[in-house]
N, CA, C and O atoms as CSV, one atom per row, in Angstrom:
chain,resi,resn,atom,element,x,y,z
A,1,MET,N,N,-11.246,2.455,-23.149
A,1,MET,CA,C,-9.867,2.385,-22.709
A,1,MET,C,C,-9.433,3.765,-22.218
A,1,MET,O,O,-9.637,4.769,-22.901
A,2,ARG,N,N,-8.840,3.803,-21.040
A,2,ARG,CA,C,-8.394,5.072,-20.473
A,2,ARG,C,C,-6.988,5.388,-20.951
A,2,ARG,O,O,-6.130,4.510,-21.038
A,3,HIS,N,N,-6.773,6.644,-21.254
A,3,HIS,CA,C,-5.439,7.090,-21.642
A,3,HIS,C,C,-4.938,8.034,-20.566
A,3,HIS,O,O,-5.644,8.950,-20.144
A,4,HIS,N,N,-3.732,7.803,-20.134
A,4,HIS,CA,C,-3.123,8.630,-19.103
A,4,HIS,C,C,-2.003,9.453,-19.717
A,4,HIS,O,O,-1.245,8.979,-20.564
A,5,SER,N,N,-1.921,10.667,-19.280
A,5,SER,CA,C,-0.770,11.462,-19.692
A,5,SER,C,C,0.427,10.970,-18.903
A,5,SER,O,O,0.250,10.354,-17.852
A,6,PRO,N,N,1.643,11.221,-19.374
A,6,PRO,CA,C,2.830,10.825,-18.602
A,6,PRO,C,C,2.811,11.430,-17.203
A,6,PRO,O,O,3.262,10.800,-16.246
A,7,HIS,N,N,2.290,12.647,-17.080
A,7,HIS,CA,C,2.233,13.294,-15.768
A,7,HIS,C,C,1.328,12.513,-14.821
A,7,HIS,O,O,1.672,12.325,-13.654
A,8,THR,N,N,0.167,12.051,-15.313
A,8,THR,CA,C,-0.753,11.276,-14.489
A,8,THR,C,C,-0.102,9.976,-14.054
A,8,THR,O,O,-0.226,9.586,-12.893
A,9,SER,N,N,0.583,9.301,-14.954
A,9,SER,CA,C,1.251,8.049,-14.613
A,9,SER,C,C,2.292,8.268,-13.533
A,9,SER,O,O,2.429,7.446,-12.627
A,10,THR,N,N,3.022,9.360,-13.617
A,10,THR,CA,C,4.025,9.668,-12.607
A,10,THR,C,C,3.361,9.901,-11.261
A,10,THR,O,O,3.859,9.439,-10.235
A,11,LEU,N,N,2.238,10.617,-11.257
A,11,LEU,CA,C,1.527,10.855,-10.013
A,11,LEU,C,C,0.995,9.551,-9.434
A,11,LEU,O,O,1.087,9.320,-8.228
A,12,GLU,N,N,0.441,8.702,-10.287
A,12,GLU,CA,C,-0.066,7.419,-9.818
A,12,GLU,C,C,1.066,6.564,-9.280
A,12,GLU,O,O,0.899,5.889,-8.264
A,13,SER,N,N,2.213,6.581,-9.942
A,13,SER,CA,C,3.364,5.826,-9.488
A,13,SER,C,C,3.842,6.340,-8.132
A,13,SER,O,O,4.188,5.552,-7.252
A,14,ALA,N,N,3.862,7.657,-7.966
A,14,ALA,CA,C,4.275,8.243,-6.695
A,14,ALA,C,C,3.300,7.854,-5.588
A,14,ALA,O,O,3.718,7.546,-4.472
A,15,ALA,N,N,2.004,7.868,-5.891
A,15,ALA,CA,C,0.999,7.473,-4.900
A,15,ALA,C,C,1.175,6.013,-4.513
A,15,ALA,O,O,1.041,5.657,-3.343
A,16,HIS,N,N,1.475,5.167,-5.493
A,16,HIS,CA,C,1.690,3.748,-5.226
A,16,HIS,C,C,2.928,3.554,-4.342
A,16,HIS,O,O,2.905,2.756,-3.405
A,17,GLU,N,N,3.991,4.276,-4.639
A,17,GLU,CA,C,5.215,4.175,-3.829
A,17,GLU,C,C,4.973,4.634,-2.393
A,17,GLU,O,O,5.483,4.034,-1.446
A,18,ARG,N,N,4.188,5.708,-2.239
A,18,ARG,CA,C,3.852,6.190,-0.895
A,18,ARG,C,C,3.025,5.146,-0.144
A,18,ARG,O,O,3.242,4.911,1.045
A,19,LEU,N,N,2.078,4.523,-0.845
A,19,LEU,CA,C,1.270,3.477,-0.233
A,19,LEU,C,C,2.158,2.319,0.213
A,19,LEU,O,O,2.012,1.817,1.327
A,20,LEU,N,N,3.070,1.896,-0.646
A,20,LEU,CA,C,3.970,0.795,-0.276
A,20,LEU,C,C,4.792,1.142,0.957
A,20,LEU,O,O,4.966,0.311,1.847
A,21,GLY,N,N,5.294,2.367,1.008
A,21,GLY,CA,C,6.065,2.796,2.173
A,21,GLY,C,C,5.236,2.726,3.442
A,21,GLY,O,O,5.720,2.287,4.485
A,22,THR,N,N,3.990,3.158,3.352
A,22,THR,CA,C,3.092,3.099,4.512
A,22,THR,C,C,2.811,1.655,4.900
A,22,THR,O,O,2.862,1.306,6.080
A,23,LEU,N,N,2.514,0.817,3.918
A,23,LEU,CA,C,2.215,-0.584,4.222
A,23,LEU,C,C,3.412,-1.295,4.846
A,23,LEU,O,O,3.240,-2.180,5.683
A,24,ARG,N,N,4.611,-0.916,4.447
A,24,ARG,CA,C,5.825,-1.530,5.020
A,24,ARG,C,C,6.037,-1.115,6.480
A,24,ARG,O,O,6.718,-1.810,7.234
A,25,SER,N,N,5.454,0.014,6.870
A,25,SER,CA,C,5.662,0.521,8.235
A,25,SER,C,C,4.664,-0.054,9.242
A,25,SER,O,O,4.764,0.223,10.437
A,26,ILE,N,N,3.723,-0.836,8.777
A,26,ILE,CA,C,2.648,-1.341,9.620
A,26,ILE,C,C,3.033,-2.680,10.233
A,26,ILE,O,O,3.671,-3.515,9.591
A,27,ASP,N,N,2.631,-2.868,11.497
A,27,ASP,CA,C,2.761,-4.178,12.131
A,27,ASP,C,C,1.530,-5.000,11.774
A,27,ASP,O,O,0.396,-4.567,11.977
A,28,TYR,N,N,1.770,-6.184,11.242
A,28,TYR,CA,C,0.678,-7.075,10.858
A,28,TYR,C,C,0.536,-8.173,11.891
A,28,TYR,O,O,1.530,-8.543,12.516
A,29,PRO,N,N,-0.678,-8.720,12.103
A,29,PRO,CA,C,-1.892,-8.404,11.374
A,29,PRO,C,C,-2.404,-7.012,11.708
A,29,PRO,O,O,-2.176,-6.486,12.797
A,30,ALA,N,N,-3.106,-6.429,10.734
A,30,ALA,CA,C,-3.667,-5.089,10.883
A,30,ALA,C,C,-5.120,-5.117,10.419
A,30,ALA,O,O,-5.465,-5.799,9.454
A,31,THR,N,N,-5.949,-4.380,11.111
A,31,THR,CA,C,-7.349,-4.278,10.710
A,31,THR,C,C,-7.495,-3.195,9.648
A,31,THR,O,O,-6.582,-2.401,9.422
A,32,LYS,N,N,-8.634,-3.176,9.014
A,32,LYS,CA,C,-8.938,-2.106,8.060
A,32,LYS,C,C,-8.831,-0.752,8.753
A,32,LYS,O,O,-8.298,0.194,8.175
A,33,ASP,N,N,-9.331,-0.647,9.983
A,33,ASP,CA,C,-9.242,0.616,10.726
A,33,ASP,C,C,-7.797,1.014,10.988
A,33,ASP,O,O,-7.461,2.197,10.928
A,34,ASP,N,N,-6.931,0.035,11.281
A,34,ASP,CA,C,-5.501,0.319,11.455
A,34,ASP,C,C,-4.930,0.914,10.169
A,34,ASP,O,O,-4.211,1.913,10.200
A,35,LEU,N,N,-5.257,0.294,9.048
A,35,LEU,CA,C,-4.748,0.752,7.754
A,35,LEU,C,C,-5.223,2.169,7.456
A,35,LEU,O,O,-4.445,3.005,6.997
A,36,LEU,N,N,-6.493,2.435,7.716
A,36,LEU,CA,C,-7.039,3.776,7.472
A,36,LEU,C,C,-6.358,4.819,8.349
A,36,LEU,O,O,-5.975,5.885,7.868
A,37,ARG,N,N,-6.209,4.514,9.626
A,37,ARG,CA,C,-5.600,5.460,10.558
A,37,ARG,C,C,-4.176,5.820,10.119
A,37,ARG,O,O,-3.795,6.991,10.123
A,38,ILE,N,N,-3.408,4.818,9.748
A,38,ILE,CA,C,-2.025,5.071,9.353
A,38,ILE,C,C,-1.966,5.801,8.016
A,38,ILE,O,O,-1.105,6.660,7.822
A,39,ALA,N,N,-2.862,5.474,7.099
A,39,ALA,CA,C,-2.904,6.175,5.810
A,39,ALA,C,C,-3.170,7.663,6.010
A,39,ALA,O,O,-2.557,8.502,5.350
A,40,VAL,N,N,-4.089,7.988,6.924
A,40,VAL,CA,C,-4.397,9.389,7.208
A,40,VAL,C,C,-3.207,10.063,7.895
A,40,VAL,O,O,-2.832,11.181,7.540
A,41,LEU,N,N,-2.620,9.385,8.871
A,41,LEU,CA,C,-1.461,9.952,9.575
A,41,LEU,C,C,-0.288,10.204,8.631
A,41,LEU,O,O,0.460,11.168,8.798
A,42,ASP,N,N,-0.135,9.321,7.631
A,42,ASP,CA,C,0.951,9.464,6.656
A,42,ASP,C,C,0.589,10.425,5.522
A,42,ASP,O,O,1.384,10.627,4.604
A,43,HIS,N,N,-0.597,11.012,5.581
A,43,HIS,CA,C,-1.055,11.980,4.571
A,43,HIS,C,C,-1.027,11.400,3.160
A,43,HIS,O,O,-0.583,12.053,2.216
A,44,LEU,N,N,-1.513,10.149,3.030
A,44,LEU,CA,C,-1.596,9.566,1.695
A,44,LEU,C,C,-2.664,10.300,0.891
A,44,LEU,O,O,-3.512,10.994,1.452
A,45,GLU,N,N,-2.611,10.141,-0.414
A,45,GLU,CA,C,-3.522,10.821,-1.314
A,45,GLU,C,C,-4.962,10.366,-1.061
A,45,GLU,O,O,-5.198,9.227,-0.658
A,46,VAL,N,N,-5.912,11.259,-1.300
A,46,VAL,CA,C,-7.327,10.966,-1.061
A,46,VAL,C,C,-7.785,9.705,-1.811
A,46,VAL,O,O,-8.467,8.878,-1.206
A,47,PRO,N,N,-7.446,9.515,-3.095
A,47,PRO,CA,C,-7.890,8.277,-3.759
A,47,PRO,C,C,-7.346,7.014,-3.073
A,47,PRO,O,O,-8.015,5.981,-3.055
A,48,THR,N,N,-6.152,7.099,-2.520
A,48,THR,CA,C,-5.578,5.950,-1.805
A,48,THR,C,C,-6.354,5.692,-0.526
A,48,THR,O,O,-6.682,4.545,-0.220
A,49,ILE,N,N,-6.650,6.739,0.219
A,49,ILE,CA,C,-7.428,6.590,1.449
A,49,ILE,C,C,-8.819,6.057,1.117
A,49,ILE,O,O,-9.338,5.194,1.826
A,50,ASP,N,N,-9.421,6.563,0.050
A,50,ASP,CA,C,-10.734,6.070,-0.371
A,50,ASP,C,C,-10.679,4.573,-0.698
A,50,ASP,O,O,-11.589,3.823,-0.343
A,51,ALA,N,N,-9.619,4.148,-1.371
A,51,ALA,CA,C,-9.474,2.733,-1.725
A,51,ALA,C,C,-9.350,1.870,-0.469
A,51,ALA,O,O,-9.922,0.782,-0.405
A,52,ILE,N,N,-8.613,2.344,0.518
A,52,ILE,CA,C,-8.488,1.603,1.779
A,52,ILE,C,C,-9.839,1.557,2.485
A,52,ILE,O,O,-10.205,0.539,3.072
A,53,HIS,N,N,-10.571,2.653,2.427
A,53,HIS,CA,C,-11.895,2.705,3.049
A,53,HIS,C,C,-12.836,1.661,2.452
A,53,HIS,O,O,-13.730,1.166,3.139
A,54,GLU,N,N,-12.641,1.327,1.185
A,54,GLU,CA,C,-13.488,0.349,0.497
A,54,GLU,C,C,-13.070,-1.097,0.762
A,54,GLU,O,O,-13.759,-2.019,0.327
A,55,LEU,N,N,-11.970,-1.311,1.457
A,55,LEU,CA,C,-11.518,-2.673,1.741
A,55,LEU,C,C,-12.540,-3.419,2.587
A,55,LEU,O,O,-13.249,-2.808,3.387
A,56,PRO,N,N,-12.621,-4.732,2.417
A,56,PRO,CA,C,-13.458,-5.520,3.321
A,56,PRO,C,C,-12.937,-5.389,4.755
A,56,PRO,O,O,-11.731,-5.286,4.982
A,57,THR,N,N,-13.858,-5.394,5.709
A,57,THR,CA,C,-13.491,-5.294,7.116
A,57,THR,C,C,-13.005,-6.662,7.590
A,57,THR,O,O,-13.792,-7.594,7.753
A,58,ARG,N,N,-11.697,-6.762,7.806
A,58,ARG,CA,C,-11.085,-8.007,8.296
A,58,ARG,C,C,-9.659,-7.708,8.690
A,58,ARG,O,O,-9.189,-6.579,8.544
A,59,ASP,N,N,-8.969,-8.714,9.189
A,59,ASP,CA,C,-7.547,-8.576,9.494
A,59,ASP,C,C,-6.732,-8.877,8.242
A,59,ASP,O,O,-7.036,-9.801,7.488
A,60,TYR,N,N,-5.704,-8.086,8.043
A,60,TYR,CA,C,-4.776,-8.278,6.924
A,60,TYR,C,C,-3.433,-8.705,7.502
A,60,TYR,O,O,-2.934,-8.115,8.460
A,61,HIS,N,N,-2.857,-9.747,6.897
A,61,HIS,CA,C,-1.646,-10.338,7.451
A,61,HIS,C,C,-0.377,-9.982,6.692
A,61,HIS,O,O,0.679,-10.562,6.946
A,62,GLY,N,N,-0.467,-9.047,5.776
A,62,GLY,CA,C,0.721,-8.628,5.056
A,62,GLY,C,C,0.387,-7.693,3.914
A,62,GLY,O,O,-0.775,-7.512,3.549
A,63,ILE,N,N,1.423,-7.109,3.363
A,63,ILE,CA,C,1.267,-6.137,2.280
A,63,ILE,C,C,0.534,-6.751,1.090
A,63,ILE,O,O,-0.342,-6.117,0.503
A,64,SER,N,N,0.892,-7.982,0.737
A,64,SER,CA,C,0.294,-8.588,-0.456
A,64,SER,C,C,-1.213,-8.749,-0.302
A,64,SER,O,O,-1.945,-8.608,-1.282
A,65,GLU,N,N,-1.695,-9.041,0.910
A,65,GLU,CA,C,-3.140,-9.169,1.112
A,65,GLU,C,C,-3.841,-7.832,0.895
A,65,GLU,O,O,-4.930,-7.782,0.324
A,66,VAL,N,N,-3.221,-6.762,1.346
A,66,VAL,CA,C,-3.813,-5.429,1.168
A,66,VAL,C,C,-3.817,-5.060,-0.312
A,66,VAL,O,O,-4.832,-4.608,-0.842
A,67,LEU,N,N,-2.691,-5.252,-0.968
A,67,LEU,CA,C,-2.577,-4.857,-2.378
A,67,LEU,C,C,-3.523,-5.653,-3.270
A,67,LEU,O,O,-4.010,-5.120,-4.267
A,68,LYS,N,N,-3.798,-6.919,-2.939
A,68,LYS,CA,C,-4.741,-7.720,-3.719
A,68,LYS,C,C,-6.128,-7.104,-3.712
A,68,LYS,O,O,-6.868,-7.215,-4.689
A,69,GLU,N,N,-6.479,-6.454,-2.608
A,69,GLU,CA,C,-7.820,-5.903,-2.447
A,69,GLU,C,C,-7.964,-4.477,-2.962
A,69,GLU,O,O,-9.070,-4.046,-3.287
A,70,ILE,N,N,-6.864,-3.745,-3.041
A,70,ILE,CA,C,-6.915,-2.324,-3.420
A,70,ILE,C,C,-6.841,-2.191,-4.929
A,70,ILE,O,O,-5.976,-2.778,-5.580
A,71,ALA,N,N,-7.764,-1.407,-5.475
A,71,ALA,CA,C,-7.729,-1.082,-6.898
A,71,ALA,C,C,-7.654,0.423,-7.005
A,71,ALA,O,O,-8.665,1.108,-6.850
A,72,LEU,N,N,-6.464,0.952,-7.268
A,72,LEU,CA,C,-6.293,2.389,-7.434
A,72,LEU,C,C,-6.510,2.737,-8.899
A,72,LEU,O,O,-5.835,2.197,-9.776
A,73,ASP,N,N,-7.437,3.624,-9.163
A,73,ASP,CA,C,-7.724,4.039,-10.542
A,73,ASP,C,C,-6.868,5.216,-10.918
A,73,ASP,O,O,-6.961,5.714,-12.040
């Protein structure tokens, strides 16, 4: 079982909020490459960009489809 300090949880929460903001700014459907490009342009955190890089290559039709596939540790 992993234990997070309150500081880590705050950072993870901030990263999640930034990801949501980026996902809300995207026109769907979007490809994995679209998601990666916008994540880099928005200067999202490296673990977030890495998680997007691991997504299956396909079209995503909304925020919920992306979030179902992303597992941020």
